[in-house]
Backbone as a ProteinNet text record, in pm:
[ID]
protein_1_A
[PRIMARY]
XXXXXXXXXXXXXXXXXXXXXXXXXXXXXXXXXXXXXXXXXXXXXXXXXXXXXXXXXXXXXXXXXXXXXXXXXXXXXXXXXXXXXXXXXXXXXXXXXXXXXXXXXXXXXXXXXXXXXXXXXXXXXXXXXXXXXXXXXXXXXXXXXXXXXXXXXXXXXXXXXXXXXXXXXXXXXXXXXXXXXXXXXXXXXXXXXXXXXXXXXXXXXXXXXXXXXX
[TERTIARY]
-5424.3	-5302.5	-5283.7	-5390.4	-5405.5	-5436.3	-5508.9	-5553	-5436.7	-5330	-5241.8	-5157.3	-5141.9	-5051.7	-5105.3	-5238.2	-5269.5	-5279.8	-5244.5	-5238.6	-5064.8	-5033.4	-4895.5	-4844.8	-4921.2	-4927.1	-4988.5	-5028.3	-5093.4	-5031.2	-4925	-4873.4	-4716	-4701.1	-4535.1	-4550.4	-4649.5	-4653.9	-4719.3	-4769.6	-4892.6	-4824.8	-4847.9	-4817.1	-4682	-4623.9	-4500.6	-4414.8	-4455	-4370.4	-4363.1	-4440.7	-4478.9	-4406.7	-4421	-4348.3	-4210.9	-4186.6	-4026.4	-3977.4	-4029.1	-3988.3	-3988	-4065	-4098.9	-3966.1	-3902.9	-3842.7	-3717.7	-3654.3	-3566.9	-3543.2	-3640.1	-3654.7	-3643.6	-3689.7	-3683.7	-3489.3	-3452.6	-3317.6	-3236.7	-3256.4	-3181.5	-3135.7	-3276.6	-3363.1	-3229.2	-3233.9	-3170.8	-3046.3	-2985.5	-2854.2	-2804.4	-2858.7	-2822	-2785.8	-2904.6	-2927.8	-2793.3	-2792.6	-2654.5	-2532.9	-2478	-2405.1	-2353.9	-2515.9	-2468.7	-2490.5	-2536.9	-2488.8	-2372.3	-2242.8	-2122	-2054.2	-2102.4	-2026.9	-2030.6	-2132.7	-2138.8	-2063.5	-2069.1	-2017.4	-1856.9	-1801.9	-1625.5	-1650.1	-1732.6	-1691.3	-1680	-1775	-1790.6	-1666.5	-1679.1	-1512.4	-1380.1	-1359.1	-1249.2	-1245.1	-1370	-1345.5	-1312.8	-1363.8	-1321.9	-1188	-1151.1	-1003.3	-945.4	-936.4	-828.2	-849.7	-928.2	-960.6	-882.1	-903.3	-839.4	-713.3	-686.9	-526.1	-467.9	-545.6	-473.6	-507.7	-614.8	-641.6	-595.6	-577.2	-497	-557.1	-683.8	-738.2	-818.5	-819.6	-965.9	-924.4	-1025.9	-1071.2	-1061.9	-1091.4	-985.2	-827.1	-832.2	-620.7	-562	-452.3	-365.5	-342.5	-335.6	-250.4	-171.7	-14.2	86.5	144.7	255.3	305.9	465.1	467.8	604.1	651.7	823.2	930.6	1015	1124.1	1252.5	1396.1	1433.3	1537	1681.8	1734.7	1864.9	1931.2	1922.5	2004.5	2094.2	2097.2	2263.2	2312	2417.7	2464.7	2465.9	2345.7	2395.8	2429.3	2530.7	2611.2	2528.7	2477.1	2381.6	2291.7	2206	2088.3	2148.7	2267.3	2326.2	2444.9	2407.3	2518.2	2497.3	2559.2	2497.6	2387.2	2339.3	2189	2320.1	2270.8	2335.4	2246.5	2278.4	2185.4	2126.7	2258.5	2252.7	2161.9	2190.4	2162.6	1985.1	2001.8	1825.4	1755.1	1807.5	1717.5	1711.2	1788.4	1761.2	1698.3	1666.6	1533.1	1413	1355.9	1294.1	1253.3	1286.4	1306.8	1227.8	1210.9	1144	987	963.1	831.4	734.8	622.5	512.7	512.9	482.7	504.4	468	375.5	302.4	342.2	429.7	493.5	396.1	281.3	217.9	72.4	-14.9	-77.4	-229.9	-298.9	-424.5	-511.8	-633.7	-784.2	-830.6	-901.5	-933.5	-1123.7	-1212.4	-1336.8	-1320.1	-1275.2	-1262.7	-1175.8	-1060.9	-944.2	-984.7	-947.5	-916.4	-1011.9	-1131.1	-1236.3	-1188.6	-1135	-1034.4	-892.6	-847.2	-684.5	-598.2	-511	-461.8	-323.4	-236.7	-102.7	-70.2	31.8	60.3	151.4	172	220.7	386.1	414.6	537.2	631.6	554.5	613.9	650.7	544.8	590.6	697.1	714.9	866.6	930.6	941.6	1041.6	1079.5	978	1016.9	1102.1	1047.6	1085.2	1277.6	1282.8	1404.2	1498.2	1482.6	1529.3	1550.9	1465.6	1470.7	1607.4	1583.9	1732.9	1863.8	1813.2	1966.3	2022.5	1910.5	1962	1959.9	1905.9	1926	2101.9	2090.5	2230	2379.8	2355.9	2470.4	2471.6	2351.8	2382.1	2452.4	2431.7	2453.1	2623.2	2637.9	2798.7	2872.1	2808.2	2896.7	2871.8	2842.6	2864.8	2765.7	2670.6	2588.4	2501.4	2413.6	2375.3	2386.1	2381.4	2432.2	2371.7	2249.8	2208.6	2300.4	2282.7	2406.2	2328.2	2197.4	2118.7	2009.7	1986.1	1883.8	1777.6	1712.2	1567.3	1491.3	1426.9	1242.8	1216.5	1253.3	1200.2	1278.8	1341.5	1362.8	1339.1	1258	1168.3	1098.6	1032.1	941.9	980.2	1036.8	1152.6	1103	1134.9	1098.1	1037.6	1056.7	967.9	1136.8	1192.6	1278.2	1356.5	1386.3	1400.2	1501.2	1581.1	1636.1	1594.6	1438.8	1399.8	1365.1	1420	1444.3	1295.5	1167.6	1036.5	982.1	1105.8	1096.3	1140.1	1264.4	1348.3	1312.4	1297.3	1189.3	1059.3	1003.4	900.6	891.6	1037.8	1028.6	1134.8	1201.2	1267.2	1167.1	1083.9	946.7	886.4	835.8	776.9	843.4	933.7	975.3	1073.5	1060.3	1115.9	956.5	786.3	665	655.8	686	675.8	793.6	900	960.2	930.6	855.9	780.9	664.3	623.4	443.9	478.6	538.8	588.7	719.2	723.5	910.8	898	1023	1075.1	1156.1	1112.2	1135.3	1251.1	1328.5	1432.9	1556.9	1604	1722.3	1833.3	1900.8	2061.6	2178.2	2257.4	2360.1	2490.9	2537.6	2630.6	2755	2841.1	2970.9	3047.5	3105.3	3211.1	3330.3	3385.2	3500.5	3444.6	3315.1	3251.3	3208.1	3172	3073.6	2909.9	2905.2	2764.3	2691.9	2598.9	2581.4	2544.5	2588.8	2601.7	2445.5	2347.8	2214.9	2206.8	2347.8	2323.6	2384.2	2353.5	2409.9	2286.3	2187	2082.9	1923.9	1893.6	1756	1639.5	1567.8	1379.3	1327	1219.5	1088	1002.4	985	933.7	822.9	757.3	652.9	727.7	617.3	672.5	688.8	771.9	767.7	751.4	833.7	711.1	600.5	530.5	355.1	309.2	413.7	316.8	347.8	440.8	466.8	351.8	354.8	258.5	86.3	72.7	-95	-74.2	-37.4	-12.2	-67.6	106.4	63.8	-66.7	-88.7	-278.3	-356.5	-348.8	-436.7	-440.7	-344.2	-286.2	-375.1	-423.5	-523	-683.8	-727.3	-846.6	-943.6	-986.9	-1118.7	-1044.1	-928.7	-860	-870
5256.1	5245	5247.2	5346.3	5354.5	5196.7	5130.8	5003.9	4890.6	4931.8	4857.6	4874.5	5016	5081.8	5001.8	5063.1	4971.3	4853.5	4762.4	4620	4616.3	4695	4695.2	4692.7	4873.8	4882.8	4740	4712.7	4599.5	4491.7	4456	4336	4352.6	4455.6	4520.3	4537.8	4658.8	4711.5	4625.9	4533	4445	4279.3	4224.8	4047.3	4062.1	4137	4126.3	4168.1	4224.7	4287.2	4146.5	4112.7	4007.4	3839.9	3860.7	3756	3754.5	3871.2	3884.7	3845.1	3924.8	3882.7	3748	3686.9	3551.9	3453.5	3533.6	3448.6	3480	3593.6	3652.8	3578.8	3544.4	3474.9	3311.8	3244.1	3127.7	3137.3	3213.3	3178.8	3183.1	3289.6	3306.3	3177.9	3116.3	3021.5	2882.9	2885.7	2740.2	2747.2	2898.7	2938.1	2885.3	2924	2886.5	2726.7	2652.4	2471.1	2467.9	2523.2	2497.1	2495.5	2598	2615.6	2512	2489.8	2392.7	2257.3	2239.1	2088.3	2092.3	2185.7	2176	2180.2	2244	2236.6	2098.8	2024.2	1892.1	1798.3	1835.2	1716.9	1765.2	1842.7	1898	1842.2	1883	1787.9	1613.3	1611.8	1464.9	1366.8	1452.1	1403.9	1416.3	1516.5	1554.3	1437.2	1473.4	1347.7	1166.2	1178	1011.9	989.7	1091.5	1126.4	1138.1	1196.2	1166.8	1061.9	976	862.7	778.5	753	685.4	688.9	789.2	812.7	767.8	804.3	787.7	577	523.8	393.7	284.7	337.7	289.4	140.4	161.9	14	-12.6	-141.5	-78.9	-272.3	-280	-424.9	-534.7	-486.5	-586.4	-596.3	-551.5	-547	-383	-395.2	-284	-285.4	-121.3	-86.1	-21.7	-52.6	42.3	55.7	201.4	213.6	94.6	77.5	25.3	132.6	42.8	148.1	74.5	173.7	53.4	78.8	-48.8	-11	-115.8	-38.3	-171.4	-192.5	-298.6	-416.1	-376.9	-318.1	-260.4	-353.7	-411.7	-503	-369.1	-440	-359	-494.4	-481.2	-584.1	-550.2	-438	-433.1	-535.6	-578.1	-667.7	-810.7	-845.1	-999.7	-967.6	-907.4	-894	-919.5	-967	-1039.8	-955.9	-979.4	-895.8	-783.3	-678.7	-532.1	-383.1	-317.1	-186.1	-173.9	-152.2	-101.3	-243.2	-341.3	-414.6	-439.6	-452.3	-478	-334.9	-250.6	-110.3	-144.5	-152.4	-161.5	-290.3	-400.3	-473.2	-409.8	-364.7	-282.7	-175.1	-116	2.8	-71.1	-198.5	-234.4	-251.5	-238.6	-299.9	-133.4	-126.8	-54.5	-8.8	106.3	180.3	53.2	-4	-90.2	-249.1	-283.4	-432.9	-492.2	-449.7	-461.1	-524	-541.9	-580.6	-512.9	-490	-366.8	-457.2	-390.2	-376.9	-292.8	-325.3	-232.1	-304.4	-201.2	-212.2	-323.2	-312.5	-389.9	-530.4	-429.7	-546.5	-642	-605.5	-701.6	-688.6	-733.6	-669.4	-747.9	-838.9	-867.2	-885.5	-839.5	-848.9	-915.1	-866.5	-913.3	-867.2	-930.2	-880.6	-901.4	-858.5	-912.7	-982	-1100.2	-1197.1	-1157.7	-1047.8	-1003.2	-962.6	-890.1	-879.3	-1046.5	-1099.2	-1267.3	-1290.9	-1296.9	-1372.8	-1261.3	-1114.4	-1038.8	-1105.2	-1144.7	-1147.3	-1317.9	-1360.6	-1521.1	-1531.2	-1452.5	-1392.6	-1386	-1262.4	-1210.6	-1290.3	-1409.4	-1521.8	-1619	-1641.4	-1699.6	-1639.5	-1507.1	-1439.3	-1452.3	-1431.8	-1442.1	-1550.8	-1677.2	-1819.8	-1854.1	-1801.8	-1827.8	-1751.1	-1667.7	-1593.6	-1675.1	-1722.2	-1780.9	-1880.6	-1976.9	-2118.5	-2061.9	-1966.3	-1942	-1906	-1825.3	-1756.8	-1850	-1966.7	-2062.6	-2041.2	-1955.9	-1925.9	-2031.9	-2092.8	-2203.5	-2337.4	-2322.5	-2421.7	-2525.7	-2595.2	-2723.9	-2819.5	-2921.2	-3001.8	-3104.7	-3169.3	-3230.2	-3163.1	-3175.8	-3082.4	-3199.9	-3247	-3365.1	-3341.7	-3414.3	-3294.8	-3288.9	-3356.5	-3242.9	-3121.6	-3082.2	-2958.5	-2852.7	-2957.6	-2828.2	-2724.9	-2729.2	-2650.8	-2599.3	-2522.1	-2449.6	-2326.8	-2267.7	-2114.5	-2003	-2080.6	-1952.1	-1879.6	-1898.5	-1836.5	-1877.3	-1744.6	-1767.4	-1833.1	-1923.2	-2042.9	-2188	-2153.9	-2320.4	-2366.1	-2508.3	-2547.7	-2569.7	-2556.8	-2606.4	-2460	-2370.8	-2176	-2194.4	-2264.7	-2233	-2296.2	-2453.3	-2499.1	-2438.5	-2393	-2341.9	-2158.7	-2141.2	-1978.9	-2027.7	-2119.2	-2191	-2236.6	-2273.5	-2347	-2195.1	-2102.8	-2005	-1942.3	-1931.2	-1849.3	-1916	-2045.1	-2116.7	-2119.1	-2146.8	-2102.9	-1989.4	-1883.5	-1732.4	-1705.8	-1786.9	-1713.9	-1795.7	-1876.3	-1989.2	-1891.2	-1864.7	-1778.6	-1646.9	-1596.9	-1457.7	-1442.1	-1544.9	-1540.1	-1388.6	-1353.9	-1258.7	-1292.3	-1218.8	-1285.2	-1183.1	-1126.4	-1010.4	-1121	-1081.2	-1104	-1082.5	-1151.5	-1139.2	-1202	-1114.7	-1131.7	-1230.8	-1345.1	-1424	-1344.2	-1338.9	-1296.3	-1395.6	-1429.9	-1501	-1582.1	-1463.8	-1440.2	-1553	-1503	-1531.5	-1693.1	-1697.3	-1837.1	-1833.6	-1730.5	-1686.1	-1585.4	-1567.1	-1418.7	-1353	-1233	-1172.6	-1123.8	-1065.9	-1029.6	-885.5	-845.1	-690.3	-668	-466.4	-400.4	-453.5	-529	-519.6	-441.4	-421.8	-299.6	-380.9	-376.2	-499.4	-384.5	-410.1	-369.4	-384.7	-318.1	-346.2	-241.4	-296	-191.6	-131.1	-29.3	85.4	57.7	63.8	-19.9	114.6	232.6	331.3	343.1	318.1	326.6	238.2	100	-29.1	44.7	87.9	105.6	226.9	321.7	414.7	393.9	345.9	297.9	126.4	59.6	-28.1	49.3	157.2	202.9	348.2	378.4	442.5	339.1	218.9	139	58.9	55.9	-68.9	-36.5	116.6	158	154.4	131.5	86.3	-14.3	34.7	-6	-146	-47.2	-150.1	-115.7
-3513	-3499.2	-3314.2	-3287.4	-3158.5	-3078.5	-3155	-3094.6	-3090.1	-3213.4	-3158.1	-3053.5	-3064.3	-2926.6	-2830.4	-2795.6	-2662.4	-2649.2	-2736.8	-2748.1	-2707	-2751.8	-2751.9	-2557.1	-2562.7	-2381.3	-2291.8	-2289.8	-2209	-2179.4	-2334.5	-2310.8	-2262.5	-2317.9	-2285.7	-2101.8	-2082.7	-1952.8	-1819.5	-1884.4	-1782.2	-1765.1	-1856.9	-1879.6	-1900.5	-2008.5	-2033.6	-1915.6	-1836.1	-1719.8	-1645.8	-1610	-1543.4	-1572.3	-1712.6	-1737.7	-1768.8	-1799.2	-1779.2	-1645.5	-1571.5	-1400	-1366.9	-1408.1	-1359.3	-1444.7	-1583.7	-1638.9	-1614	-1525.5	-1457.6	-1359.1	-1298	-1133.8	-1169	-1271.3	-1348.9	-1378.3	-1474.1	-1456.6	-1394.1	-1270.3	-1172.8	-1085.4	-1060.1	-1010.5	-1041	-1181.8	-1268.5	-1269.3	-1254.5	-1233.5	-1082.3	-963.4	-864.7	-852.3	-963.6	-885	-1000.7	-1106.1	-1200.3	-1035.3	-1043.5	-957	-855.6	-756.9	-706.1	-727.8	-843.5	-895.8	-958	-998.6	-1027.4	-912.9	-818.7	-665.9	-603	-579.9	-550.5	-590.7	-763.9	-792.8	-821.3	-761.9	-768.3	-644.7	-517.7	-435	-388.1	-441.8	-464.3	-520.1	-654	-719.1	-647.4	-599.8	-525.9	-413.7	-355.1	-227.3	-293.3	-399.9	-432.5	-489.9	-537.2	-585.9	-493.5	-349.3	-239.1	-181.6	-157.8	-116.8	-174.8	-303.8	-418	-400.3	-402.5	-373.2	-255.1	-153.7	-19.3	-21.9	-42	18.5	-96	-204.9	-307.9	-337.8	-261.9	-307.7	-428.3	-522.4	-615.8	-681.5	-673.4	-684	-604.4	-471	-344.5	-368.7	-407	-436	-408.2	-362.3	-291	-474.8	-520.1	-629.5	-586.5	-571.9	-615.6	-721.3	-715.9	-828	-881.6	-986	-983.6	-1027.2	-992	-955.9	-1046.8	-1095	-1120.3	-1041.3	-973.9	-835.2	-896.7	-914.9	-948.9	-818.6	-780.7	-677	-607.3	-504.2	-454.1	-326.2	-303.6	-204.3	-108.3	28.7	113.2	249.3	329.7	433.3	487.7	590.6	708.1	718.7	646.8	615.6	654	632.5	670.7	784.4	827.4	948.1	1062.4	1138.3	1307.3	1371.9	1448.8	1532.3	1613	1614.3	1670.3	1585.7	1715	1700.4	1573	1484.1	1374.9	1259.3	1266.1	1173.5	1222.8	1310.8	1373.5	1369.9	1366.6	1328.6	1155.4	1111.1	955.7	895.2	961.2	954.4	977	1108.3	1167.1	1048.1	977.8	908.9	769.9	750.1	668.8	675.6	831.8	823.7	883.7	851.6	931.5	1006.2	1090.3	1258.4	1354.1	1361.6	1453.3	1383.9	1309.5	1257.5	1123	1084.4	976.2	1033.8	1119.2	1144.9	1097.9	1062.6	966.1	995.7	941.1	923	804.9	712.8	628.4	572.6	528.5	554.5	429.1	340	204.4	210.7	211.3	167.2	254.1	422.4	542.6	695.6	660.4	754.2	900.6	878.5	1037.4	1028.1	1154.2	1176.3	1058.1	990.4	877.1	900.8	789.1	752.1	573.4	489.3	396.2	428.2	335.3	309.9	298.5	263	234.4	377.7	473.5	609.9	706.7	704.8	751.7	658.6	554.9	462	524.6	551.2	595.1	688.1	813.7	891.5	939.6	836.8	858.5	784.6	703.9	643.3	752.6	833.7	963.1	1079.1	1062.9	1163.7	1136.3	1003	973.4	961.5	960.8	960.8	1101.2	1228.6	1359.7	1436.6	1339.6	1324.9	1327.6	1260	1119.7	1247.8	1305.2	1305.4	1500.3	1496	1659.5	1665.8	1559	1576.2	1522.8	1422.7	1397.6	1501.5	1591.7	1709.1	1779.1	1780.3	1932.5	1993.2	2006.9	2131.1	2124.8	2022.1	2042.6	2095.2	2247.1	2361.6	2352.4	2218.1	2264.9	2232.3	2280.1	2322.4	2203	2172.7	2109.4	2017.4	1884.3	1839.8	1809.3	1908.7	1862.7	1845.6	1883.2	1879.4	1932.3	2092.5	2233.2	2258.8	2169.9	2145	2049.8	1959.9	1863.9	1917.7	2014.8	2068	2213.6	2217.8	2335.3	2353.6	2397.6	2456.5	2364	2248.2	2117.5	2094.4	2114.5	2047.8	1880	1822.2	1722.9	1635.4	1700.6	1621.9	1693.9	1697.8	1720.1	1548.2	1575.3	1479.8	1367.6	1447	1395.7	1324.1	1387.7	1332.1	1217.9	1153.7	1064.4	991.5	1007.9	885.2	845.7	922.9	847.4	779.6	872.7	737.6	635.3	570.5	489.6	403.2	403.5	321.4	269.6	387.8	335.6	218.3	253.7	124.9	10.1	51.5	-62.2	-203.2	-138.6	-152.2	-227.1	-148.3	-147.2	-300.6	-336	-437.7	-578.3	-547.1	-672.2	-701.4	-584.8	-653	-730.1	-691.9	-756.6	-788	-884.5	-933.5	-999.1	-953.7	-1013.2	-1142	-1279	-1408.6	-1455.1	-1378.1	-1444.9	-1488	-1571.2	-1636.5	-1594.4	-1520.2	-1444.9	-1588.6	-1566.7	-1684.5	-1615.4	-1678.9	-1581.2	-1602.9	-1506.4	-1456.1	-1498.9	-1599.4	-1674.9	-1597.4	-1491.2	-1425.6	-1251.2	-1226.6	-1117.6	-1145.5	-1309.2	-1295.4	-1246.3	-1223.8	-1184.5	-1190.2	-1121.4	-1109.3	-983.8	-925	-822.1	-750.2	-847.3	-857.6	-832.1	-811.3	-761.4	-942.2	-900.1	-1061.5	-1173.4	-1126.7	-1222.1	-1197.5	-1249	-1280.4	-1277.4	-1155.6	-1151.2	-1156.2	-1221.1	-1195.8	-1080.5	-930.1	-782.4	-768.2	-717.7	-612.6	-537.8	-545	-443.8	-291.3	-239.6	-93.8	17	-18	72.8	60.2	-49.4	-59.2	5.2	29.9	128.2	256.2	315.4	407.5	457.4	354.2	446.4	435.6	347.1	344.7	478.1	508.9	563.1	711.5	746.3	878.9	873	747	838.2	847.5	803.3	874.9	978.9	1040.8	1124.2	1299.7	1268.9	1415.8	1353.5	1235	1222	1293.2	1360.7	1438.2	1526	1576.2	1675.8	1824.7
[MASK]
++++++++++++++++++++++++++++++++++++++++++++++++++++++++++++++++++++++++++++++++++++++++++++++++++++++++++++++++++++++++++++++++++++++++++++++++++++++++++++++++++++++++++++++++++++++++++++++++++++++++++++++++++++++

């Protein structure tokens, strides 16, 4: 009985105490290591999530949200050049015009085609009103006038814009179904809901990257 107690005392008071202390230390270290791993994982997960949200780039494409938008006629965009109409057009573009660089998407200075297309459409607006109001004073419009001072009414520029917009519309056709107005004998294009990309998202993203490595 005493020998059993002695063996018990030896183990409990000596090696057992050391083993228990070593076990406590090991558990503490393991706990801290696990805690560090969890914190690190949360940090990198949050960092990845934040980057993905702000950057919006996936598989070398800009991933914009799709939103429903019903087209409504806004006559301002078709009006003659003025402070109001010009500012309306300028509001469609990012802060610095749309040229940007991105390490994955565009290592060299680039712009999304849509901003080029909008520039062309605005050029046609200005050219149309210039001719309509008689401000275009050229008496002849032969080949020698096609490369003038670079103004927006230049014939080669107009042809360029018309064909660019033609090909752009054919490249990404809008397949929204528009109901015919029998009284008009056609469609107006307004009052119909379309699935559109989030334009504000595109402007914000482009503005963020316009100054990258510039």
